[in-house]
C-alpha angles and dihedrals in degrees: 000000000000123000091242094054091047091051091048092052092048093047092048093049092046092053092047094050092048092051090052091047092050090051088239091107100063091120093046113103116208091214097090089055093053090073088068092067092068092068110013134082137292095262091056090049092051096047094045092050090051091048092049091053096054119100111233094221141100086041097215092052091049090051093051091048093049089049091053091047091049093052092048091045091053093046090051092048096067141350089238090060091047092052092048092051094046094048106037113011094095098055133062098270141144116215121174140141127206138181122277106238105151136061086227099060093198087082090058092048088050089055092051092050090052093047092235093131134050132220109282090222098041093244127149127293122196112214122154090186101048091115099024113135087221088079089071086070099032112021091196095049128186085026121075113248094263121175121226092259090054090051094056093044093062102042132093130198120253134200117239098257093048088051089056092052092045090054094044095054089057085080087072129085119245095227128044095353103185096194119030113204091248091065101037120113090230093050094123092049091053091049090049090053091050090051091048090055094049094042086070090076095056135221095306095061126125123204131214134183139184091219112122090216086077093057091084098039144355098241111062116157104233091178092064095048096039126204093293091054094052125098125189149169102272118244094173127099117263091208121107104237135157093006099299136109109205110203110163139028143176122197138191125190125193118199131188133153094277109028144026118211121202123197120176137171125201136198114210144156 
């Protein structure tokens, strides 16, 4: 089995499971995918066997089971996926990576925010709003429709360790957080997951944030201040759409010669 065929099977299965989970895949039959199991890898076999065994009704139970299967499938697919899901899947975050195609990388970030590109490695993206009808009005929702020039005008450079702490505090809630990362017993594990995510982008990476704490220096300690103690230039929409007011955000962007990674946390009610 070639690496390219393995990647194709994994990508196809990921997309199929997500469509079923989103309830956009009601008409999709899993049977055509079962043929992959005859020639593809162990992970595909395992996921397809699990999918085959799930009753389709009641519909809400099936959706929850598919969601759990999708999360476990993605975690098993790569350590990077597993770290992203452990660290950020329980908070309102956006996590996505896209290809670097422009000398001015803000154009590539703009494409990631508008979901017009996919992860070059086929790894997980976390996107609460991937199927939100609000995107019919604002394609980049929950982001405001910023142009590339606007992106660069509201970002500040960060040193590597500050980028790690910025990413780690995205595991917190914006309001009434009972256990800031700095005081959690698994603090070191959370920081290790943040480092794992950023290690993807290699030694030549540069980091950027919309946090105003970085305006006066490249090494703020986000862990010490926590999410509630962080202010930023807002990249989120100010419009009330889909039953949510979005009132705060914190973003981190990683840029290298081949990829741009976007990590964003939102406060909403």
